[in-house]
C-alpha positions as CSV (number, residue, x, y, z in Angstrom):
1,M,116.8,-12.1,-12.5
2,T,113.5,-13.2,-13.8
3,N,115.4,-16.1,-15.9
4,S,117.3,-17.0,-12.6
5,H,114.2,-17.4,-10.4
6,A,112.6,-19.5,-13.5
7,S,115.4,-22.2,-13.8
8,G,115.0,-22.9,-10.0
9,P,111.8,-24.3,-10.5
10,W,112.7,-26.1,-13.8
11,R,115.9,-27.5,-12.5
12,A,113.9,-29.1,-9.4
13,L,111.2,-30.6,-12.0
14,R,114.2,-32.0,-14.1
15,W,115.8,-33.6,-11.1
16,T,112.4,-34.8,-9.8
17,V,111.7,-36.7,-13.1
18,A,115.1,-38.2,-13.1
19,G,114.7,-39.5,-9.7
20,I,111.2,-41.2,-11.0
21,Y,113.1,-42.6,-14.0
22,V,115.8,-44.1,-11.7
23,F,113.2,-45.2,-9.2
24,V,111.3,-47.2,-12.1
25,F,114.2,-48.7,-14.4
26,A,116.9,-49.3,-11.5
27,P,115.2,-52.4,-10.4
28,I,114.7,-53.7,-13.7
29,L,118.5,-53.0,-14.9
30,I,119.6,-54.8,-11.5
31,T,117.3,-57.9,-12.2
32,A,118.7,-57.9,-15.7
33,S,122.4,-57.8,-14.4
34,V,121.6,-60.5,-11.9
35,S,120.5,-63.2,-14.6
36,F,124.1,-63.2,-15.8
37,N,125.8,-64.2,-12.7
38,E,128.3,-67.0,-13.1
39,S,127.3,-68.4,-9.9
40,N,124.0,-69.8,-8.7
41,R,123.5,-66.9,-6.3
42,S,121.6,-63.9,-7.1
43,L,124.7,-61.2,-6.6
44,F,125.0,-57.5,-7.2
45,P,127.1,-56.4,-9.0
46,P,127.4,-59.9,-11.2
47,R,130.3,-61.9,-10.3
48,G,131.3,-63.4,-13.6
49,F,129.4,-63.9,-16.6
50,S,127.4,-66.6,-18.2
51,L,124.4,-67.4,-20.1
52,R,123.4,-70.7,-18.8
53,W,120.6,-69.0,-16.6
54,W,119.2,-67.7,-19.8
55,D,119.5,-71.0,-21.7
56,R,117.3,-72.5,-18.5
57,A,114.9,-69.5,-19.3
58,F,114.2,-70.9,-22.4
59,S,114.0,-74.7,-21.2
60,P,110.4,-76.3,-21.5
61,E,110.1,-75.9,-17.7
62,W,109.8,-72.3,-18.3
63,L,108.9,-72.0,-22.0
64,E,105.7,-73.7,-21.7
65,P,104.0,-71.5,-19.1
66,L,105.4,-68.7,-21.2
67,L,103.6,-70.0,-24.2
68,F,100.5,-70.5,-22.0
69,S,100.7,-67.1,-20.9
70,L,100.9,-65.9,-24.5
71,Q,98.0,-68.1,-25.6
72,L,95.5,-67.0,-22.6
73,A,96.3,-63.5,-23.4
74,S,95.9,-63.4,-27.1
75,L,92.8,-65.1,-26.7
76,T,91.5,-62.8,-23.7
77,A,92.1,-59.7,-26.0
78,A,90.4,-61.3,-28.8
79,I,87.1,-62.0,-26.8
80,C,87.4,-58.6,-24.8
81,V,87.2,-56.8,-28.1
82,T,84.7,-58.9,-29.7
83,L,82.2,-58.0,-26.5
84,G,83.7,-54.7,-25.7
85,T,83.2,-53.1,-28.9
86,P,79.2,-53.4,-29.4
87,L,79.2,-52.8,-25.2
88,A,80.8,-49.7,-25.9
89,F,78.7,-48.8,-28.5
90,A,75.6,-49.2,-26.5
91,L,76.7,-47.5,-23.4
92,T,78.1,-44.5,-25.7
93,R,75.3,-44.1,-28.2
94,W,71.8,-45.4,-26.7
95,R,70.0,-44.4,-23.5
96,F,67.7,-47.3,-22.2
97,R,66.8,-48.6,-19.0
98,G,69.4,-50.2,-17.0
99,R,72.3,-48.5,-18.7
100,M,73.8,-46.9,-15.5
101,A,73.8,-50.8,-14.1
102,V,75.4,-52.1,-17.2
103,A,78.1,-49.7,-17.1
104,A,78.8,-50.4,-13.5
105,L,78.7,-54.0,-13.8
106,T,81.2,-53.7,-16.9
107,L,83.6,-51.1,-15.5
108,G,83.4,-52.9,-11.9
109,P,86.3,-55.2,-12.0
110,L,88.8,-51.9,-12.4
111,M,87.6,-50.9,-8.7
112,M,87.6,-54.6,-7.3
113,P,90.8,-56.0,-6.6
114,A,91.9,-59.0,-9.0
115,L,92.3,-60.9,-5.5
116,V,88.9,-60.6,-4.6
117,T,87.6,-61.6,-8.0
118,G,89.7,-64.7,-8.6
119,V,88.4,-65.7,-4.8
120,G,84.7,-65.1,-6.1
121,L,85.1,-67.2,-9.3
122,L,86.6,-70.0,-7.5
123,Q,83.7,-70.3,-5.1
124,L,81.1,-69.7,-8.1
125,F,83.0,-72.7,-10.1
126,Q,82.8,-74.6,-7.0
127,I,79.1,-74.1,-6.2
128,A,78.2,-74.7,-9.7
129,G,79.8,-77.9,-9.9
130,A,82.1,-77.0,-12.5
131,R,85.4,-77.9,-10.6
132,G,86.7,-79.3,-13.8
133,S,86.8,-76.0,-15.5
134,I,89.4,-75.0,-13.1
135,G,92.3,-74.3,-15.4
136,F,92.4,-72.7,-18.9
137,P,88.5,-72.2,-19.3
138,A,88.3,-70.6,-15.7
139,L,91.6,-68.5,-16.4
140,L,90.0,-67.4,-19.4
141,A,86.8,-66.6,-18.0
142,G,88.4,-64.5,-15.4
143,H,90.8,-62.6,-17.6
144,V,88.0,-61.7,-19.6
145,V,86.2,-60.2,-16.5
146,I,89.3,-58.4,-15.4
147,S,90.1,-57.1,-18.9
148,L,87.0,-56.4,-20.6
149,P,86.7,-52.9,-19.0
150,F,89.8,-51.8,-20.7
151,A,88.4,-52.3,-23.9
152,V,85.1,-50.8,-23.1
153,R,86.7,-47.6,-22.1
154,C,89.3,-47.3,-25.0
155,V,86.4,-47.9,-27.8
156,G,84.1,-45.7,-25.7
157,I,86.7,-42.8,-25.7
158,S,86.9,-43.0,-29.6
159,L,83.3,-43.4,-30.3
160,Q,83.1,-40.0,-27.9
161,G,85.5,-38.5,-29.9
162,M,83.7,-39.2,-33.2
163,P,80.5,-37.0,-34.2
164,H,77.3,-38.8,-34.2
165,N,76.2,-36.9,-37.5
166,V,78.6,-39.4,-39.8
167,E,76.2,-42.2,-38.8
168,L,73.1,-40.1,-39.3
169,A,74.7,-38.8,-42.8
170,A,75.1,-42.6,-44.1
171,M,71.9,-43.3,-42.9
172,S,70.3,-40.4,-45.0
173,L,72.0,-41.6,-48.0
174,G,70.2,-45.0,-48.3
175,A,72.9,-47.0,-45.8
176,R,71.1,-50.0,-44.7
177,P,70.9,-50.6,-40.8
178,W,74.2,-51.8,-39.2
179,R,76.2,-50.9,-42.5
180,P,77.4,-47.5,-41.3
181,Q,78.8,-49.0,-38.0
182,W,80.7,-51.5,-39.9
183,E,82.0,-49.5,-42.8
184,I,82.3,-46.2,-41.5
185,V,82.3,-46.0,-37.7
186,L,84.6,-49.4,-37.2
187,P,87.6,-47.8,-39.5
188,L,87.4,-44.5,-37.7
189,I,87.7,-46.0,-34.2
190,K,90.4,-49.0,-35.0
191,T,93.0,-47.0,-33.2
192,G,90.8,-47.1,-30.0
193,V,89.9,-51.0,-30.5
194,I,93.5,-52.0,-31.3
195,A,94.4,-49.9,-27.9
196,G,91.9,-52.1,-26.0
197,A,92.8,-55.3,-27.4
198,V,96.7,-54.3,-26.1
199,F,95.7,-53.0,-22.7
200,A,93.5,-56.2,-22.3
201,F,96.6,-58.3,-23.6
202,V,99.2,-56.6,-21.4
203,H,96.8,-57.0,-18.1
204,S,96.1,-60.7,-18.9
205,F,99.4,-61.6,-19.5
206,T,101.0,-59.6,-16.3
207,D,97.9,-60.8,-13.9
208,V,99.1,-63.0,-10.8
209,N,96.5,-62.1,-8.1
210,L,93.4,-63.8,-10.0
211,S,95.6,-66.7,-12.0
212,I,97.0,-67.9,-8.6
213,F,93.3,-69.0,-7.6
214,L,92.2,-70.7,-11.1
215,A,95.3,-72.3,-12.2
216,A,95.6,-76.3,-12.2
217,P,98.7,-78.5,-12.7
218,G,99.8,-78.3,-16.4
219,Q,97.8,-74.8,-17.2
220,I,99.6,-72.3,-15.0
221,P,100.5,-68.9,-16.5
222,V,104.2,-67.9,-16.3
223,T,103.5,-65.3,-13.5
224,V,102.1,-68.0,-11.2
225,K,105.1,-70.2,-12.2
226,I,107.3,-67.3,-11.3
227,M,105.4,-66.6,-7.8
228,G,105.9,-70.3,-6.9
229,F,109.3,-70.3,-7.9
230,L,110.3,-67.6,-5.5
231,E,109.4,-70.1,-2.5
232,F,113.0,-71.2,-3.0
233,G,114.7,-67.6,-3.5
234,F,115.4,-65.3,-6.0
235,A,117.7,-67.5,-8.4
236,P,119.5,-66.2,-11.4
237,T,117.0,-68.1,-13.7
238,L,114.3,-66.6,-12.2
239,A,115.9,-63.1,-13.1
240,A,116.0,-64.1,-16.6
241,V,112.5,-65.3,-16.6
242,S,111.5,-61.8,-15.2
243,V,112.9,-59.9,-17.8
244,I,111.7,-61.9,-20.7
245,T,108.0,-61.6,-19.1
246,L,108.8,-57.7,-19.1
247,V,110.2,-57.9,-22.9
248,V,107.2,-59.6,-24.2
249,P,104.7,-56.9,-23.4
250,L,107.1,-54.1,-24.6
251,I,107.6,-56.0,-28.0
252,V,104.1,-56.2,-28.5
253,V,103.2,-52.6,-27.6
254,G,105.9,-51.4,-30.0
255,I,104.9,-53.4,-32.9
256,V,101.4,-51.8,-32.6
257,Q,103.0,-48.5,-32.0
258,W,104.9,-49.1,-35.3
259,F,102.0,-50.0,-37.4
260,F,98.8,-48.4,-35.6
261,G,100.1,-45.5,-33.9
262,L,99.1,-46.5,-30.1
263,G,100.6,-43.3,-28.9
264,D,98.5,-41.0,-30.8
265,F,95.3,-42.6,-29.1
266,I,96.9,-42.1,-25.7
267,Y,98.8,-38.9,-26.0
268,G,96.9,-37.3,-29.0
269,D,98.1,-37.1,-32.6
270,A,101.4,-35.2,-32.7
271,R,100.6,-33.3,-35.6
C-alpha cells in the first residue's frame, strides 16, 4: 500500500523530467534534421538527404564570423579571468570602504539586460568620440563587461570554500607577501578559475543582444550574422550553422570537464 502510494509521485516526477527533456532537446533535433533537406526549404520531416547545406555552412561566408566569435570569446574569457581573480580575492578576503559599491558594479551586468548595456556602450563610444572603436574593440569591451561577473562569482565561490587559515599558516612559516596566493591559493581555486573562464567564453560566444549594437562591417560575430540572415527566412544553411554554434560550446565544456572536472565545481565532488 505504501509502495503503491509512493510510486505515484515518483512516476509523475519521471514523466515531468521526461517532458522537460523533450521540451529542451526537441527543437535542437528538429533544427539538426532540417539541415539535411535536399531542397532549399526548411521542411520537417526532411525531404531527401543532402550535405550541401553543411558545405555552405563551412564556406568563408559563415566560417569567418565563426572564427571571429571564437577569437572574441577566447580573449574575453582570458581578460575576465585576469581581472576577475584578483577582484574576487579582494571582495572575498578584504573589508574596505566602498566594497559593496564595487561588488554592485561588478555583478550589476547580471541583473541588467545585455540589450540595455549594448545601447549604453554604443552611446558612450559616440559621446567619447570613439566611433572608430565600434567593431572588435567595442565588442571586446562590452563582452568583458557582461562576462566578468561569471568569473568573479566562480572564483569567489572557490575562495569562500577555502579556509583563510591556509594563507595565515604559509605566512607564519616565513612566506613573503603574495607568495601564498600564487603558490597555494591559486592551485586550490584553479577549478573555480577555469569554470569562470568557461562561463565567460560561452556567454560571450552566444551573445547577440549586445553584439548587434557594437558590430561593424567585417567584424560581425556569428550570432549577429545569423540574426541578419533570418530576414530572408530560415533556410537549411542557417539550421546547419545553428547546430555548429551549439556544438562549439559543448565541445569546450566537454574538454574542460574531461581534464579539469568542471562538474565537480558545479555539483560537488562525486566522491
